All heavy atoms as a GROMACS GRO file, in nm:
protein
  609
    1TYR      N    1  -1.817   1.518  -0.650
    1TYR     CA    2  -1.716   1.521  -0.546
    1TYR      C    3  -1.768   1.601  -0.429
    1TYR      O    4  -1.810   1.715  -0.442
    1TYR     CB    5  -1.588   1.581  -0.602
    1TYR     CG    6  -1.480   1.602  -0.500
    1TYR    CD1    7  -1.409   1.494  -0.450
    1TYR    CD2    8  -1.452   1.727  -0.452
    1TYR    CE1    9  -1.311   1.512  -0.354
    1TYR    CE2   10  -1.354   1.747  -0.358
    1TYR     CZ   11  -1.283   1.639  -0.310
    1TYR     OH   12  -1.186   1.656  -0.217
    2ASP      N   13  -1.763   1.546  -0.312
    2ASP     CA   14  -1.807   1.611  -0.188
    2ASP      C   15  -1.683   1.660  -0.114
    2ASP      O   16  -1.603   1.580  -0.066
    2ASP     CB   17  -1.885   1.511  -0.103
    2ASP     CG   18  -1.936   1.572   0.026
    2ASP    OD1   19  -1.902   1.687   0.057
    2ASP    OD2   20  -2.010   1.502   0.097
    3SER      N   21  -1.667   1.793  -0.102
    3SER     CA   22  -1.547   1.849  -0.039
    3SER      C   23  -1.541   1.819   0.111
    3SER      O   24  -1.436   1.836   0.173
    3SER     CB   25  -1.541   1.999  -0.063
    3SER     OG   26  -1.653   2.062  -0.001
    4GLN      N   27  -1.651   1.777   0.172
    4GLN     CA   28  -1.653   1.743   0.314
    4GLN      C   29  -1.611   1.599   0.341
    4GLN      O   30  -1.584   1.562   0.453
    4GLN     CB   31  -1.792   1.768   0.372
    4GLN     CG   32  -1.835   1.912   0.364
    4GLN     CD   33  -1.739   2.006   0.436
    4GLN    OE1   34  -1.700   1.980   0.549
    4GLN    NE2   35  -1.698   2.112   0.370
    5MET      N   36  -1.610   1.518   0.236
    5MET     CA   37  -1.578   1.377   0.253
    5MET      C   38  -1.428   1.360   0.280
    5MET      O   39  -1.345   1.414   0.208
    5MET     CB   40  -1.617   1.297   0.130
    5MET     CG   41  -1.597   1.148   0.146
    5MET     SD   42  -1.674   1.049   0.018
    5MET     CE   43  -1.568   1.080  -0.121
    6ILE      N   44  -1.395   1.287   0.386
    6ILE     CA   45  -1.257   1.260   0.421
    6ILE      C   46  -1.227   1.115   0.382
    6ILE      O   47  -1.301   1.024   0.417
    6ILE     CB   48  -1.233   1.277   0.572
    6ILE    CG1   49  -1.276   1.416   0.619
    6ILE    CG2   50  -1.090   1.247   0.608
    6ILE    CD1   51  -1.196   1.528   0.561
    7ILE      N   52  -1.118   1.096   0.313
    7ILE     CA   53  -1.076   0.962   0.273
    7ILE      C   54  -0.938   0.935   0.330
    7ILE      O   55  -0.847   1.016   0.315
    7ILE     CB   56  -1.073   0.948   0.120
    7ILE    CG1   57  -1.213   0.970   0.062
    7ILE    CG2   58  -1.019   0.813   0.078
    7ILE    CD1   59  -1.216   0.979  -0.089
    8ILE      N   60  -0.925   0.823   0.397
    8ILE     CA   61  -0.796   0.781   0.451
    8ILE      C   62  -0.763   0.645   0.393
    8ILE      O   63  -0.845   0.554   0.399
    8ILE     CB   64  -0.800   0.770   0.604
    8ILE    CG1   65  -0.830   0.906   0.667
    8ILE    CG2   66  -0.669   0.713   0.657
    8ILE    CD1   67  -0.851   0.900   0.816
    9GLU      N   68  -0.644   0.632   0.337
    9GLU     CA   69  -0.598   0.502   0.288
    9GLU      C   70  -0.494   0.448   0.384
    9GLU      O   71  -0.397   0.517   0.417
    9GLU     CB   72  -0.540   0.512   0.148
    9GLU     CG   73  -0.497   0.376   0.095
    9GLU     CD   74  -0.451   0.379  -0.049
    9GLU    OE1   75  -0.451   0.487  -0.111
    9GLU    OE2   76  -0.414   0.273  -0.099
   10VAL      N   77  -0.514   0.326   0.429
   10VAL     CA   78  -0.422   0.260   0.520
   10VAL      C   79  -0.363   0.140   0.447
   10VAL      O   80  -0.436   0.063   0.386
   10VAL     CB   81  -0.496   0.212   0.648
   10VAL    CG1   82  -0.399   0.148   0.744
   10VAL    CG2   83  -0.568   0.329   0.714
   11ALA      N   84  -0.231   0.127   0.453
   11ALA     CA   85  -0.164   0.014   0.389
   11ALA      C   86  -0.061  -0.042   0.485
   11ALA      O   87  -0.004   0.030   0.566
   11ALA     CB   88  -0.097   0.058   0.260
   12TRP      N   89  -0.040  -0.173   0.475
   12TRP     CA   90   0.057  -0.238   0.564
   12TRP      C   91   0.130  -0.347   0.488
   12TRP      O   92   0.082  -0.399   0.388
   12TRP     CB   93  -0.011  -0.293   0.689
   12TRP     CG   94  -0.121  -0.390   0.663
   12TRP    CD1   95  -0.112  -0.527   0.655
   12TRP    CD2   96  -0.259  -0.360   0.638
   12TRP    NE1   97  -0.234  -0.582   0.628
   12TRP    CE2   98  -0.327  -0.482   0.617
   12TRP    CE3   99  -0.332  -0.241   0.631
   12TRP    CZ2  100  -0.463  -0.488   0.590
   12TRP    CZ3  101  -0.468  -0.248   0.604
   12TRP    CH2  102  -0.532  -0.371   0.585
   13ASP      N  103   0.250  -0.378   0.536
   13ASP     CA  104   0.330  -0.485   0.478
   13ASP      C  105   0.294  -0.617   0.543
   13ASP      O  106   0.256  -0.622   0.661
   13ASP     CB  107   0.479  -0.458   0.499
   13ASP     CG  108   0.526  -0.336   0.422
   13ASP    OD1  109   0.476  -0.311   0.312
   13ASP    OD2  110   0.614  -0.265   0.475
   14GLU      N  111   0.309  -0.724   0.469
   14GLU     CA  112   0.286  -0.857   0.523
   14GLU      C  113   0.396  -0.889   0.623
   14GLU      O  114   0.514  -0.883   0.590
   14GLU     CB  115   0.284  -0.960   0.412
   14GLU     CG  116   0.257  -1.100   0.459
   14GLU     CD  117   0.247  -1.199   0.345
   14GLU    OE1  118   0.272  -1.161   0.229
   14GLU    OE2  119   0.215  -1.314   0.373
   15PRO      N  120   0.360  -0.923   0.746
   15PRO     CA  121   0.463  -0.957   0.844
   15PRO      C  122   0.515  -1.098   0.824
   15PRO      O  123   0.457  -1.177   0.748
   15PRO     CB  124   0.388  -0.946   0.978
   15PRO     CG  125   0.247  -0.980   0.941
   15PRO     CD  126   0.226  -0.927   0.802
   16ALA      N  127   0.622  -1.132   0.893
   16ALA     CA  128   0.672  -1.270   0.891
   16ALA      C  129   0.566  -1.360   0.951
   16ALA      O  130   0.504  -1.327   1.051
   16ALA     CB  131   0.801  -1.279   0.972
   17ASP      N  132   0.546  -1.477   0.888
   17ASP     CA  133   0.441  -1.566   0.937
   17ASP      C  134   0.491  -1.666   1.041
   17ASP      O  135   0.412  -1.735   1.104
   17ASP     CB  136   0.373  -1.639   0.822
   17ASP     CG  137   0.468  -1.727   0.742
   17ASP    OD1  138   0.569  -1.773   0.797
   17ASP    OD2  139   0.439  -1.749   0.624
   18ASN      N  140   0.621  -1.674   1.059
   18ASN     CA  141   0.681  -1.764   1.159
   18ASN      C  142   0.630  -1.907   1.149
   18ASN      O  143   0.607  -1.974   1.249
   18ASN     CB  144   0.660  -1.709   1.300
   18ASN     CG  145   0.733  -1.578   1.320
   18ASN    OD1  146   0.842  -1.559   1.268
   18ASN    ND2  147   0.672  -1.487   1.391
   19GLY      N  148   0.608  -1.954   1.026
   19GLY     CA  149   0.570  -2.093   1.004
   19GLY      C  150   0.421  -2.122   0.995
   19GLY      O  151   0.382  -2.233   0.963
   20ALA      N  152   0.336  -2.026   1.025
   20ALA     CA  153   0.190  -2.044   1.013
   20ALA      C  154   0.138  -1.936   0.918
   20ALA      O  155   0.139  -1.819   0.951
   20ALA     CB  156   0.123  -2.032   1.149
   21PHE      N  157   0.098  -1.977   0.799
   21PHE     CA  158   0.058  -1.882   0.696
   21PHE      C  159  -0.050  -1.787   0.744
   21PHE      O  160  -0.144  -1.827   0.814
   21PHE     CB  161   0.008  -1.956   0.571
   21PHE     CG  162   0.115  -2.035   0.503
   21PHE    CD1  163   0.114  -2.173   0.508
   21PHE    CD2  164   0.217  -1.971   0.435
   21PHE    CE1  165   0.214  -2.247   0.447
   21PHE    CE2  166   0.318  -2.044   0.374
   21PHE     CZ  167   0.316  -2.182   0.380
   22ILE      N  168  -0.038  -1.661   0.705
   22ILE     CA  169  -0.137  -1.559   0.741
   22ILE      C  170  -0.261  -1.580   0.655
   22ILE      O  171  -0.252  -1.595   0.534
   22ILE     CB  172  -0.077  -1.419   0.722
   22ILE    CG1  173   0.035  -1.400   0.825
   22ILE    CG2  174  -0.185  -1.312   0.738
   22ILE    CD1  175   0.118  -1.278   0.805
   23THR      N  176  -0.376  -1.583   0.720
   23THR     CA  177  -0.502  -1.606   0.650
   23THR      C  178  -0.587  -1.481   0.638
   23THR      O  179  -0.686  -1.480   0.564
   23THR     CB  180  -0.585  -1.715   0.722
   23THR    OG1  181  -0.608  -1.675   0.857
   23THR    CG2  182  -0.511  -1.848   0.720
   24GLY      N  183  -0.552  -1.374   0.708
   24GLY     CA  184  -0.630  -1.252   0.699
   24GLY      C  185  -0.582  -1.145   0.794
   24GLY      O  186  -0.483  -1.164   0.866
   25TYR      N  187  -0.655  -1.031   0.792
   25TYR     CA  188  -0.618  -0.916   0.874
   25TYR      C  189  -0.742  -0.851   0.931
   25TYR      O  190  -0.848  -0.852   0.870
   25TYR     CB  191  -0.543  -0.812   0.790
   25TYR     CG  192  -0.415  -0.863   0.732
   25TYR    CD1  193  -0.411  -0.911   0.602
   25TYR    CD2  194  -0.298  -0.862   0.806
   25TYR    CE1  195  -0.293  -0.959   0.548
   25TYR    CE2  196  -0.179  -0.909   0.753
   25TYR     CZ  197  -0.178  -0.957   0.624
   25TYR     OH  198  -0.060  -1.004   0.571
   26LEU      N  199  -0.726  -0.792   1.048
   26LEU     CA  200  -0.829  -0.708   1.109
   26LEU      C  201  -0.769  -0.568   1.124
   26LEU      O  202  -0.657  -0.554   1.172
   26LEU     CB  203  -0.869  -0.761   1.247
   26LEU     CG  204  -0.930  -0.900   1.250
   26LEU    CD1  205  -0.947  -0.946   1.395
   26LEU    CD2  206  -1.063  -0.902   1.178
   27LEU      N  207  -0.843  -0.467   1.082
   27LEU     CA  208  -0.796  -0.328   1.090
   27LEU      C  209  -0.886  -0.251   1.186
   27LEU      O  210  -1.008  -0.254   1.173
   27LEU     CB  211  -0.800  -0.262   0.952
   27LEU     CG  212  -0.762  -0.115   0.946
   27LEU    CD1  213  -0.617  -0.092   0.990
   27LEU    CD2  214  -0.785  -0.060   0.806
   28TYR      N  215  -0.821  -0.184   1.280
   28TYR     CA  216  -0.891  -0.106   1.381
   28TYR      C  217  -0.850   0.041   1.371
   28TYR      O  218  -0.738   0.072   1.334
   28TYR     CB  219  -0.857  -0.156   1.521
   28TYR     CG  220  -0.907  -0.295   1.550
   28TYR    CD1  221  -0.834  -0.407   1.514
   28TYR    CD2  222  -1.028  -0.314   1.615
   28TYR    CE1  223  -0.880  -0.535   1.541
   28TYR    CE2  224  -1.075  -0.441   1.643
   28TYR     CZ  225  -1.001  -0.551   1.606
   28TYR     OH  226  -1.046  -0.678   1.632
   29MET      N  227  -0.942   0.129   1.412
   29MET     CA  228  -0.917   0.273   1.408
   29MET      C  229  -0.965   0.334   1.540
   29MET      O  230  -1.068   0.294   1.594
   29MET     CB  231  -0.995   0.335   1.292
   29MET     CG  232  -0.980   0.483   1.276
   29MET     SD  233  -1.062   0.536   1.123
   29MET     CE  234  -1.174   0.655   1.190
   30ALA      N  235  -0.887   0.432   1.591
   30ALA     CA  236  -0.924   0.504   1.713
   30ALA      C  237  -0.910   0.654   1.689
   30ALA      O  238  -0.818   0.698   1.622
   30ALA     CB  239  -0.836   0.461   1.829
   31GLU      N  240  -1.001   0.728   1.747
   31GLU     CA  241  -0.999   0.874   1.738
   31GLU      C  242  -0.964   0.932   1.874
   31GLU      O  243  -1.044   0.922   1.968
   31GLU     CB  244  -1.136   0.925   1.693
   31GLU     CG  245  -1.149   1.074   1.692
   31GLU     CD  246  -1.291   1.120   1.661
   31GLU    OE1  247  -1.365   1.047   1.594
   31GLU    OE2  248  -1.326   1.229   1.705
   32LEU      N  249  -0.843   0.987   1.887
   32LEU     CA  250  -0.799   1.059   2.006
   32LEU      C  251  -0.794   0.976   2.134
   32LEU      O  252  -0.760   1.028   2.239
   32LEU     CB  253  -0.889   1.180   2.032
   32LEU     CG  254  -0.899   1.281   1.919
   32LEU    CD1  255  -1.002   1.387   1.954
   32LEU    CD2  256  -0.766   1.345   1.889
   33THR      N  257  -0.829   0.850   2.131
   33THR     CA  258  -0.828   0.767   2.251
   33THR      C  259  -0.771   0.630   2.216
   33THR      O  260  -0.734   0.605   2.102
   33THR     CB  261  -0.970   0.746   2.308
   33THR    OG1  262  -1.045   0.667   2.216
   33THR    CG2  263  -1.040   0.878   2.334
   34ASP      N  264  -0.774   0.540   2.311
   34ASP     CA  265  -0.731   0.404   2.284
   34ASP      C  266  -0.850   0.311   2.263
   34ASP      O  267  -0.838   0.190   2.272
   34ASP     CB  268  -0.645   0.351   2.400
   34ASP     CG  269  -0.508   0.416   2.400
   34ASP    OD1  270  -0.461   0.454   2.291
   34ASP    OD2  271  -0.447   0.427   2.508
   35ASP      N  272  -0.967   0.368   2.238
   35ASP     CA  273  -1.087   0.288   2.212
   35ASP      C  274  -1.094   0.257   2.063
   35ASP      O  275  -1.153   0.331   1.984
   35ASP     CB  276  -1.213   0.363   2.256
   35ASP     CG  277  -1.219   0.384   2.405
   35ASP    OD1  278  -1.163   0.301   2.479
   35ASP    OD2  279  -1.280   0.483   2.448
   36TYR      N  280  -1.032   0.146   2.025
   36TYR     CA  281  -1.025   0.108   1.885
   36TYR      C  282  -1.155   0.041   1.842
   36TYR      O  283  -1.213  -0.037   1.916
   36TYR     CB  284  -0.909   0.012   1.860
   36TYR     CG  285  -0.775   0.082   1.857
   36TYR    CD1  286  -0.704   0.103   1.974
   36TYR    CD2  287  -0.721   0.127   1.738
   36TYR    CE1  288  -0.582   0.166   1.972
   36TYR    CE2  289  -0.599   0.190   1.735
   36TYR     CZ  290  -0.530   0.211   1.852
   36TYR     OH  291  -0.409   0.274   1.850
   37GLU      N  292  -1.199   0.074   1.721
   37GLU     CA  293  -1.315   0.011   1.659
   37GLU      C  294  -1.272  -0.064   1.535
   37GLU      O  295  -1.190  -0.014   1.457
   37GLU     CB  296  -1.418   0.116   1.617
   37GLU     CG  297  -1.493   0.180   1.730
   37GLU     CD  298  -1.601   0.271   1.678
   37GLU    OE1  299  -1.674   0.231   1.584
   37GLU    OE2  300  -1.612   0.383   1.730
   38LEU      N  301  -1.328  -0.181   1.515
   38LEU     CA  302  -1.300  -0.258   1.395
   38LEU      C  303  -1.361  -0.187   1.275
   38LEU      O  304  -1.480  -0.157   1.275
   38LEU     CB  305  -1.360  -0.399   1.408
   38LEU     CG  306  -1.340  -0.492   1.288
   38LEU    CD1  307  -1.194  -0.526   1.269
   38LEU    CD2  308  -1.425  -0.617   1.305
   39ILE      N  309  -1.278  -0.156   1.174
   39ILE     CA  310  -1.331  -0.091   1.053
   39ILE      C  311  -1.318  -0.180   0.930
   39ILE      O  312  -1.378  -0.151   0.827
   39ILE     CB  313  -1.267   0.047   1.027
   39ILE    CG1  314  -1.117   0.037   1.004
   39ILE    CG2  315  -1.301   0.142   1.140
   39ILE    CD1  316  -1.054   0.165   0.953
   40HIS      N  317  -1.238  -0.287   0.940
   40HIS     CA  318  -1.223  -0.379   0.826
   40HIS      C  319  -1.199  -0.520   0.879
   40HIS      O  320  -1.104  -0.544   0.951
   40HIS     CB  321  -1.109  -0.336   0.736
   40HIS     CG  322  -1.078  -0.435   0.628
   40HIS    ND1  323  -1.163  -0.461   0.524
   40HIS    CD2  324  -0.970  -0.514   0.610
   40HIS    CE1  325  -1.108  -0.554   0.446
   40HIS    NE2  326  -0.992  -0.588   0.497
   41ASP      N  327  -1.289  -0.610   0.841
   41ASP     CA  328  -1.274  -0.751   0.878
   41ASP      C  329  -1.232  -0.827   0.753
   41ASP      O  330  -1.314  -0.862   0.670
   41ASP     CB  331  -1.405  -0.806   0.934
   41ASP     CG  332  -1.392  -0.950   0.982
   41ASP    OD1  333  -1.291  -1.016   0.949
   41ASP    OD2  334  -1.483  -0.995   1.052
   42GLY      N  335  -1.102  -0.848   0.740
   42GLY     CA  336  -1.048  -0.923   0.628
   42GLY      C  337  -0.999  -1.059   0.673
   42GLY      O  338  -0.891  -1.104   0.634
   43THR      N  339  -1.080  -1.123   0.756
   43THR     CA  340  -1.042  -1.250   0.817
   43THR      C  341  -0.996  -1.354   0.716
   43THR      O  342  -0.900  -1.425   0.738
   43THR     CB  343  -1.161  -1.305   0.899
   43THR    OG1  344  -1.196  -1.209   0.997
   43THR    CG2  345  -1.124  -1.435   0.968
   44ALA      N  346  -1.062  -1.361   0.602
   44ALA     CA  347  -1.028  -1.464   0.502
   44ALA      C  348  -0.964  -1.403   0.378
   44ALA      O  349  -0.969  -1.462   0.269
   44ALA     CB  350  -1.154  -1.541   0.463
   45ARG      N  351  -0.903  -1.286   0.390
   45ARG     CA  352  -0.844  -1.218   0.274
   45ARG      C  353  -0.701  -1.174   0.303
   45ARG      O  354  -0.674  -1.056   0.323
   45ARG     CB  355  -0.929  -1.096   0.235
   45ARG     CG  356  -1.068  -1.127   0.187
   45ARG     CD  357  -1.070  -1.211   0.059
   45ARG     NE  358  -0.989  -1.159  -0.048
   45ARG     CZ  359  -1.037  -1.086  -0.149
   45ARG    NH1  360  -1.163  -1.056  -0.156
   45ARG    NH2  361  -0.955  -1.044  -0.243
   46SER      N  362  -0.609  -1.267   0.304
   46SER     CA  363  -0.469  -1.233   0.330
   46SER      C  364  -0.408  -1.155   0.214
   46SER      O  365  -0.303  -1.094   0.229
   46SER     CB  366  -0.387  -1.358   0.357
   46SER     OG  367  -0.387  -1.442   0.243
   47ASP      N  368  -0.474  -1.155   0.098
   47ASP     CA  369  -0.422  -1.084  -0.018
   47ASP      C  370  -0.450  -0.933  -0.012
   47ASP      O  371  -0.389  -0.857  -0.086
   47ASP     CB  372  -0.483  -1.142  -0.147
   47ASP     CG  373  -0.635  -1.133  -0.151
   47ASP    OD1  374  -0.698  -1.157  -0.045
   47ASP    OD2  375  -0.690  -1.103  -0.257
   48ILE      N  376  -0.539  -0.889   0.074
   48ILE     CA  377  -0.573  -0.747   0.083
   48ILE      C  378  -0.496  -0.686   0.199
   48ILE      O  379  -0.514  -0.723   0.315
   48ILE     CB  380  -0.724  -0.727   0.102
   48ILE    CG1  381  -0.797  -0.778  -0.022
   48ILE    CG2  382  -0.756  -0.581   0.130
   48ILE    CD1  383  -0.948  -0.772  -0.012
   49ARG      N  384  -0.406  -0.590   0.165
   49ARG     CA  385  -0.326  -0.522   0.266
   49ARG      C  386  -0.338  -0.371   0.254
   49ARG      O  387  -0.249  -0.297   0.295
   49ARG     CB  388  -0.181  -0.568   0.260
   49ARG     CG  389  -0.165  -0.713   0.306
   49ARG     CD  390  -0.021  -0.755   0.322
   49ARG     NE  391   0.058  -0.742   0.200
   49ARG     CZ  392   0.058  -0.831   0.101
   49ARG    NH1  393  -0.017  -0.938   0.107
   49ARG    NH2  394   0.135  -0.812  -0.004
   50THR      N  395  -0.449  -0.327   0.198
   50THR     CA  396  -0.482  -0.185   0.196
   50THR      C  397  -0.631  -0.171   0.224
   50THR      O  398  -0.709  -0.263   0.198
   50THR     CB  399  -0.452  -0.118   0.060
   50THR    OG1  400  -0.530  -0.180  -0.041
   50THR    CG2  401  -0.306  -0.125   0.026
   51TYR      N  402  -0.667  -0.057   0.278
   51TYR     CA  403  -0.808  -0.030   0.306
   51TYR      C  404  -0.829   0.120   0.289
   51TYR      O  405  -0.749   0.201   0.337
   51TYR     CB  406  -0.845  -0.073   0.448
   51TYR     CG  407  -0.989  -0.048   0.480
   51TYR    CD1  408  -1.089  -0.132   0.433
   51TYR    CD2  409  -1.027   0.062   0.555
   51TYR    CE1  410  -1.222  -0.108   0.460
   51TYR    CE2  411  -1.160   0.086   0.585
   51TYR     CZ  412  -1.257   0.001   0.537
   51TYR     OH  413  -1.389   0.025   0.564
   52VAL      N  414  -0.937   0.156   0.222
   52VAL     CA  415  -0.973   0.296   0.205
   52VAL      C  416  -1.096   0.323   0.290
   52VAL      O  417  -1.201   0.264   0.268
   52VAL     CB  418  -0.998   0.331   0.057
   52VAL    CG1  419  -1.039   0.477   0.045
   52VAL    CG2  420  -0.875   0.303  -0.026
   53ALA      N  421  -1.079   0.411   0.389
   53ALA     CA  422  -1.188   0.447   0.479
   53ALA      C  423  -1.258   0.572   0.425
   53ALA      O  424  -1.198   0.678   0.416
   53ALA     CB  425  -1.134   0.472   0.618
   54HIS      N  426  -1.384   0.557   0.390
   54HIS     CA  427  -1.465   0.668   0.341
   54HIS      C  428  -1.557   0.716   0.453
   54HIS      O  429  -1.623   0.634   0.517
   54HIS     CB  430  -1.554   0.626   0.223
   54HIS     CG  431  -1.477   0.584   0.103
   54HIS    ND1  432  -1.434   0.672   0.009
   54HIS    CD2  433  -1.434   0.462   0.063
   54HIS    CE1  434  -1.369   0.607  -0.085
   54HIS    NE2  435  -1.367   0.479  -0.054
   55ASN      N  436  -1.560   0.845   0.477
   55ASN     CA  437  -1.652   0.905   0.575
   55ASN      C  438  -1.639   0.850   0.716
   55ASN      O  439  -1.734   0.851   0.792
   55ASN     CB  440  -1.798   0.893   0.527
   55ASN     CG  441  -1.824   0.979   0.406
   55ASN    OD1  442  -1.766   1.085   0.391
   55ASN    ND2  443  -1.910   0.934   0.319
   56LEU      N  444  -1.524   0.800   0.752
   56LEU     CA  445  -1.501   0.755   0.889
   56LEU      C  446  -1.419   0.856   0.968
   56LEU      O  447  -1.397   0.837   1.087
   56LEU     CB  448  -1.427   0.620   0.889
   56LEU     CG  449  -1.503   0.502   0.835
   56LEU    CD1  450  -1.413   0.378   0.833
   56LEU    CD2  451  -1.627   0.474   0.917
   57ALA      N  452  -1.376   0.962   0.903
   57ALA     CA  453  -1.285   1.057   0.966
   57ALA      C  454  -1.338   1.200   0.958
   57ALA      O  455  -1.419   1.232   0.871
   57ALA     CB  456  -1.149   1.050   0.899
   58LYS      N  457  -1.289   1.282   1.051
   58LYS     CA  458  -1.322   1.424   1.053
   58LYS      C  459  -1.195   1.504   1.028
   58LYS      O  460  -1.086   1.464   1.069
   58LYS     CB  461  -1.380   1.462   1.189
   58LYS     CG  462  -1.512   1.396   1.219
   58LYS     CD  463  -1.560   1.436   1.357
   58LYS     CE  464  -1.554   1.313   1.443
   58LYS     NZ  465  -1.587   1.331   1.579
   59ARG      N  466  -1.211   1.617   0.966
   59ARG     CA  467  -1.096   1.705   0.942
   59ARG      C  468  -1.034   1.750   1.074
   59ARG      O  469  -1.102   1.762   1.175
   59ARG     CB  470  -1.140   1.828   0.863
   59ARG     CG  471  -1.181   1.797   0.723
   59ARG     CD  472  -1.203   1.926   0.644
   59ARG     NE  473  -1.252   1.897   0.511
   59ARG     CZ  474  -1.179   1.851   0.411
   59ARG    NH1  475  -1.053   1.825   0.428
   59ARG    NH2  476  -1.233   1.828   0.293
   60SER      N  477  -0.904   1.772   1.073
   60SER     CA  478  -0.828   1.824   1.187
   60SER      C  479  -0.839   1.736   1.311
   60SER      O  480  -0.838   1.785   1.424
   60SER     CB  481  -0.874   1.967   1.219
   60SER     OG  482  -0.856   2.050   1.108
   61THR      N  483  -0.848   1.607   1.291
   61THR     CA  484  -0.857   1.512   1.402
   61THR      C  485  -0.748   1.406   1.383
   61THR      O  486  -0.724   1.362   1.272
   61THR     CB  487  -0.996   1.445   1.405
   61THR    OG1  488  -1.095   1.547   1.414
   61THR    CG2  489  -1.010   1.351   1.522
   62ASP      N  490  -0.684   1.368   1.491
   62ASP     CA  491  -0.581   1.265   1.486
   62ASP      C  492  -0.643   1.127   1.502
   62ASP      O  493  -0.734   1.109   1.585
   62ASP     CB  494  -0.478   1.286   1.597
   62ASP     CG  495  -0.393   1.409   1.574
   62ASP    OD1  496  -0.368   1.444   1.456
   62ASP    OD2  497  -0.351   1.470   1.673
   63TYR      N  498  -0.590   1.033   1.427
   63TYR     CA  499  -0.638   0.895   1.433
   63TYR      C  500  -0.521   0.800   1.449
   63TYR      O  501  -0.412   0.828   1.402
   63TYR     CB  502  -0.716   0.859   1.306
   63TYR     CG  503  -0.844   0.937   1.294
   63TYR    CD1  504  -0.848   1.057   1.223
   63TYR    CD2  505  -0.960   0.892   1.354
   63TYR    CE1  506  -0.965   1.129   1.214
   63TYR    CE2  507  -1.078   0.963   1.345
   63TYR     CZ  508  -1.079   1.082   1.276
   63TYR     OH  509  -1.196   1.154   1.267
   64SER      N  510  -0.547   0.689   1.512
   64SER     CA  511  -0.450   0.580   1.523
   64SER      C  512  -0.511   0.457   1.460
   64SER      O  513  -0.633   0.438   1.466
   64SER     CB  514  -0.418   0.550   1.669
   64SER     OG  515  -0.360   0.661   1.731
   65PHE      N  516  -0.425   0.374   1.405
   65PHE     CA  517  -0.470   0.249   1.342
   65PHE      C  518  -0.385   0.136   1.395
   65PHE      O  519  -0.268   0.153   1.428
   65PHE     CB  520  -0.455   0.257   1.190
   65PHE     CG  521  -0.542   0.361   1.128
   65PHE    CD1  522  -0.499   0.491   1.115
   65PHE    CD2  523  -0.668   0.328   1.082
   65PHE    CE1  524  -0.580   0.588   1.058
   65PHE    CE2  525  -0.749   0.423   1.025
   65PHE     CZ  526  -0.706   0.553   1.014
   66LYS      N  527  -0.445   0.018   1.403
   66LYS     CA  528  -0.368  -0.102   1.433
   66LYS      C  529  -0.422  -0.216   1.347
   66LYS      O  530  -0.541  -0.223   1.317
   66LYS     CB  531  -0.369  -0.137   1.581
   66LYS     CG  532  -0.501  -0.181   1.637
   66LYS     CD  533  -0.486  -0.216   1.784
   66LYS     CE  534  -0.618  -0.256   1.846
   66LYS     NZ  535  -0.603  -0.291   1.988
   67VAL      N  536  -0.329  -0.300   1.306
   67VAL     CA  537  -0.363  -0.414   1.221
   67VAL      C  538  -0.322  -0.541   1.295
   67VAL      O  539  -0.212  -0.549   1.348
   67VAL     CB  540  -0.287  -0.408   1.086
   67VAL    CG1  541  -0.316  -0.531   1.003
   67VAL    CG2  542  -0.323  -0.282   1.011
   68LEU      N  543  -0.411  -0.636   1.297
   68LEU     CA  544  -0.380  -0.767   1.353
   68LEU      C  545  -0.377  -0.868   1.239
   68LEU      O  546  -0.469  -0.871   1.157
   68LEU     CB  547  -0.486  -0.811   1.455
   68LEU     CG  548  -0.498  -0.725   1.580
   68LEU    CD1  549  -0.607  -0.782   1.670
   68LEU    CD2  550  -0.367  -0.720   1.655
   69ALA      N  551  -0.271  -0.947   1.234
   69ALA     CA  552  -0.263  -1.055   1.137
   69ALA      C  553  -0.324  -1.180   1.200
   69ALA      O  554  -0.312  -1.201   1.321
   69ALA     CB  555  -0.118  -1.082   1.099
   70ILE      N  556  -0.388  -1.261   1.117
   70ILE     CA  557  -0.455  -1.381   1.166
   70ILE      C  558  -0.392  -1.502   1.099
   70ILE      O  559  -0.370  -1.502   0.977
   70ILE     CB  560  -0.606  -1.378   1.133
   70ILE    CG1  561  -0.670  -1.253   1.192
   70ILE    CG2  562  -0.675  -1.504   1.182
   70ILE    CD1  563  -0.808  -1.226   1.137
   71ASN      N  564  -0.364  -1.605   1.178
   71ASN     CA  565  -0.322  -1.734   1.123
   71ASN      C  566  -0.382  -1.845   1.210
   71ASN      O  567  -0.460  -1.817   1.301
   71ASN     CB  568  -0.169  -1.744   1.110
   71ASN     CG  569  -0.098  -1.737   1.242
   71ASN    OD1  570  -0.155  -1.759   1.349
   71ASN    ND2  571   0.031  -1.707   1.236
   72ARG      N  572  -0.345  -1.968   1.183
   72ARG     CA  573  -0.408  -2.081   1.255
   72ARG      C  574  -0.379  -2.078   1.404
   72ARG      O  575  -0.451  -2.137   1.484
   72ARG     CB  576  -0.366  -2.214   1.194
   72ARG     CG  577  -0.221  -2.246   1.208
   72ARG     CD  578  -0.187  -2.383   1.149
   72ARG     NE  579  -0.045  -2.404   1.141
   72ARG     CZ  580   0.032  -2.438   1.244
   72ARG    NH1  581  -0.020  -2.456   1.362
   72ARG    NH2  582   0.162  -2.454   1.226
   73ILE      N  583  -0.277  -2.006   1.445
   73ILE     CA  584  -0.241  -1.998   1.586
   73ILE      C  585  -0.324  -1.891   1.658
   73ILE      O  586  -0.352  -1.902   1.775
   73ILE     CB  587  -0.090  -1.971   1.601
   73ILE    CG1  588  -0.014  -2.089   1.542
   73ILE    CG2  589  -0.052  -1.946   1.746
   73ILE    CD1  590   0.134  -2.066   1.530
   74GLY      N  591  -0.366  -1.789   1.584
   74GLY     CA  592  -0.445  -1.682   1.646
   74GLY      C  593  -0.420  -1.547   1.580
   74GLY      O  594  -0.387  -1.540   1.462
   75GLN      N  595  -0.434  -1.441   1.659
   75GLN     CA  596  -0.415  -1.304   1.611
   75GLN      C  597  -0.294  -1.243   1.679
   75GLN      O  598  -0.267  -1.267   1.795
   75GLN     CB  599  -0.537  -1.220   1.645
   75GLN     CG  600  -0.666  -1.270   1.591
   75GLN     CD  601  -0.784  -1.187   1.643
   75GLN    OE1  602  -0.769  -1.090   1.712
   75GLN    NE2  603  -0.903  -1.230   1.608
   76SER      N  604  -0.224  -1.157   1.604
   76SER     CA  605  -0.116  -1.080   1.665
   76SER      C  606  -0.084  -0.960   1.578
   76SER      O  607  -0.121  -0.951   1.465
   76SER     CB  608   0.009  -1.164   1.686
   76SER     OG  609   0.065  -1.201   1.563
   0.00000   0.00000   0.00000
């Protein structure tokens, strides 16, 4: 066990698909700014709605996350 390692688990609920089945998710993370970086490309994995980020975070730092759902119409 490495006491310096930071682990963040992100989980989200499946949104309404509005008639077009969700085929996957993209997860983005930002540190202190609005410059989001893709940390999980689950384009073809609609069954995965959790992600564990290992060594992507620093102690005492605020992070923001956003998830985009993907379907045949696009991303939102």
